[in-house]
N, C-alpha and C positions, 0 to 999 in steps of 0.2 A: 825485303824492302828495296825500293828503287835506289840505284846508285846516284841518281840525280838529286836525291834529297840529302842535304847536309845533316849529319847526326852527331851526337855525343854519346859514347858508350859509358853507361853507369853500371858498374859490376857486370859488364857484358851485355846489357840491354841497350840497344841502339835507339836513343830518343831523338825524334825529329827536332830540328832547330827552326823549323818554319813557324811564322806567326799565324794567328787565326786566319787572316785574310788569305795568305798563301796556302794554308792547309785546305781551306774551302775551295780555292781555285784548283788545286791539285786533285781533290776528290771529285769535284764537278766534272773535270776532264775524264777521270777514270769511269765515272758513272755513265757519261754520254758515250764513251767508247765501249761500254758493257764489259769492263774488265773486273771480274770478282775481286773485291778489295776488302780485307779485314782490318779494321782499325781497332787498336787497343788504347784506351785512355788509362795510362798507368800511374800509380802512386807509390810512395815508399813501402807500403805494406806488401804490394806485389813484388817490388824489388827484393825485399827481405825474404819473401817466400821463394823467389828464384835463386837467391844465394844459398838457401837451405835445401833446395830440391832441384836436382839437375833435370829431371823430366819436366817439371813445371817451367823451368827456364827455357828448355828447348821448345816447349809448346808456345811460349810467349814470342820467341824469336821467329816463329813461323808466320807471325802477323805481317801484313804488308806495310803498315804504318803504325808506329807507337808514339803517341803524343804525351807531353808532360802535363798530366792532369793535376797531380798533387803539388801544392806549394813547396813541399819538401824536395821534390825533384828539381824544381826551378832553382831553389837555394843551393842544392848540391852541385848542379852544373856550374853555377856562378862561382861557388867556393873552390872548385878544382880548376877554374880558369877557362872553362869552355861553355860559356853561358848560352842558354836557349833564348829565342827571341822574346817569348812570353809564355805564360801559362795558357794551355789550351784545354779548357774543361769539357768533359763529355756532355754536360747539360747544355752549355752554350753552343758547342759544335753541332749537337742534334738540332737545335733551333736554327742555326745558320744554314744547315743543309735543307731543312724544311722550308726556309725562306727561298732558297734556290729552287726547291721543288715547286713553289708557288709560280715562279716564272716559267718553269719548264714542264709543269703538269706531271710531275713524277708521281709514282704510286708508292705507298709505304705500308709495311706490315709491322705490328707491335707484338712482341712475344715476351712473356714473363710476368712475374709478381702474382698477386692474387686476382681472382676474377673480378672482384669489385673495383680494385685499383685500375686494372687494365681497361675495363669498360669505361670508367670515368676519364682515364687518360686519352683513350681513343676519341671519345666524344668532344673533349676540350680541344684536342689538337685539330680535329676536323673543323671545328668552329673557328679556330685561330688561323688555320691554313686551308681555306675552302677550295683552293685550286689543286691541292694535293689530295689524291684519292687514298683514303685509308682502306685498303683492300682486304684487310683481315686483322684479327687480333686473337690471342690465346693466352691463358694464364700459364705460368711456368711450372705448375705442379704436375709433371709427368715424368715417368721413369724411362729407362732404356728400351723397354718393350713397346713404348709408344713413339719412339724417335722416328721410325719410318713413316708413320702416319702424320706426324707433325711436319716433317720435311716435305712430304708429298703435298700437304695442304698449302705450304708456302710456295712450292714450285708451281702449283696450279694458279695461285693468286698472282704470280709473276711480278712481285714488287721491284722497284728500283732501289728502295731503302728498306733494310731490315734492322730494327732496333731490338736488342735482346737484354732483358733484365732478369737474371737468375742469380742464384747464390754465388759467392766468390769462388767456390770450388768447382762449380759446374759451368758458369757462364762462358768464359773463354775456351775451355777445353771442348765444349759442345760446338761452338762456332768453328774451331779448327777442324774438328772431326767431320763436320758436315758441309763445310764451305763449298767444296766442289759440287756436291750433289745438289745443294740449294741453288747454285747458279745466280745468286743475287749480286748485282754490281757493287753495292755497298752494305757491308754487315758491320755493326758496331755494338759492343756491349755498353749499356748505359747505366748500370748499377741501380741507384735509387732515384733516377730521374723521373720515372713514372709516378713515384710516390709524391714528388713535388708537383708535377703537372696536374695530378688528380686532386691535389689539395690535402692529401693525407699528412704530408709534412710540409713545413715552410722552408724555403731557401733562406740561407743566412742573409741578413741585411747587408747592404753594401759596405758598411763600416767593418763588419767581420771579414768580408771578402778582401778589402784593402789591407787589413791587418794580417791576412793569411790565417785567419782563425775559423774558417768554415768547418773544419773538423771538430772544433770545440763546440760550435753552435749545434752541430748534428749530434754530438755526444749529449748535450743538454736535452735534446728531443728524444734520443734513444740511449739511455744510460747503459743498456745491456751491451752496447758496443765497446765498453771500456777496455775489455781484454784485447781487442784488435788494436785499439788506440795506443796501448802500451808499446807497440812496435815503433811508434814514431820517435820517441826519444832515443831508442836503441839505434835507429837508423842514423840520427844526427851524430851520436857518439862514434858510430862505426865510420862514417864519412870523415869526421875530423881525425880519427886515429889513422885511417888508411889514405889520407889526402893524396899522397904521391902515387898511389896504386889504383885509385877508384876507376880511372879510365883506361887502365892497361889491359891488354888481352888476358883473359883468365882461362886456364885449362879447365876443361869439364871433368869433374871427378868420376 
């Protein structure tokens, strides 16, 4: 991650302190300069995974920019006295970058989720951002034996933006593994964003967003996520218990 970006380390993960506007400006410059940049929009679930798994933590730290997506990350940074400017959600950041793409006629490629969802998302985004060329899309159901084929297809399409929505255990590791081969200026994992864009899921109403309860709204739509959500109270308890040590350098086991 660039030394020019102020960060706060939470259990060793360096979170950007930039607000949304500054983040968009920083990434726009990187894209225009054709510098391959991997953005991770991280939440407490990812932090806890990194605490438990040194390899996962090392993989996350290879990203060029880590933004505080989860409300829990924003709370934790403020609680330990090193607040970030604001929450920078992956969904909103994706749309802000596409808005920039409208002005600059960038090209975008969408990768992940089901064929039905990715097709619908591509169609809706193309209508919403007509000056952005959606130069390709592909579902996320492919294994390691098809990685080379997928990477080559993206290279041939030569997008400025690559948005990836795969499972939590494959999304960021796949990006880290193939970032250099892909050669795309901006690569970002977007989780369930395509589900919302396509209309499969609804985004939380503004009141839920303001109350930082988007996670609860999503749980209502997808009850099967409850096991993942159990990590959230554990994260809060851990930060409260570790308050003096949350931002201190941590030795890798």
